[in-house]
C-alpha positions in Angstrom: -24.2 -13.2 -4.0 -22.0 -15.6 -2.7 -19.8 -13.0 -0.6 -22.9 -10.9 0.6 -23.1 -14.4 2.1 -20.0 -14.9 2.8 -19.8 -11.4 4.6 -22.6 -12.3 6.7 -21.4 -15.8 7.6 -18.2 -13.8 9.1 -20.2 -11.0 10.5 -21.9 -13.7 12.4 -18.6 -15.1 14.2 -17.8 -11.3 14.8 -21.5 -10.7 16.6 -20.7 -14.3 18.0 -17.5 -13.9 20.0 -18.5 -9.9 20.8 -21.2 -11.4 22.8 -19.4 -14.0 24.5 -17.2 -12.1 25.8 -19.2 -9.5 26.8 -22.5 -10.2 27.2 -21.8 -13.6 28.9 -18.8 -14.3 30.2 -19.9 -18.2 31.6 -20.2 -19.3 28.3 -16.7 -18.4 27.2 -15.6 -20.5 29.7 -15.6 -23.5 27.7 -13.9 -21.4 25.3 -9.8 -21.3 25.0 -8.6 -17.6 23.4 -7.0 -19.4 21.1 -9.5 -21.6 19.8 -11.9 -18.2 19.4 -9.2 -16.6 17.4 -8.6 -19.6 15.6 -12.6 -19.5 14.0 -12.0 -16.5 13.7 -9.0 -16.3 11.1 -10.5 -19.0 9.5 -13.6 -17.0 8.3 -11.3 -14.4 7.4 -9.5 -16.1 5.3 -12.7 -17.7 3.5 -13.7 -14.9 3.4 -11.0 -13.1 1.5 -10.1 -16.4 -0.5 -14.2 -16.1 -1.9 -13.5 -12.3 -2.6 -10.9 -12.8 -4.6 -11.7 -15.6 -6.6 -15.5 -14.0 -7.7 -14.1 -10.6 -8.1 -12.0 -11.7 -10.1 -14.2 -13.2 -12.5 -16.4 -10.9 -12.5 -13.6 -8.5 -13.9 
């Protein structure tokens, strides 16, 4: 259940990043590329850590 929530969260962040840069570049003007990359990487790290924790306990 939690992993599905994390997958949805990471998917939403990825969709948000794509939407900002390709759909509405005016919104992207306030964000630096480095800031967006950091947010994306943090979301991926969170997903990986939670997957390891909860899939490891399920075995």
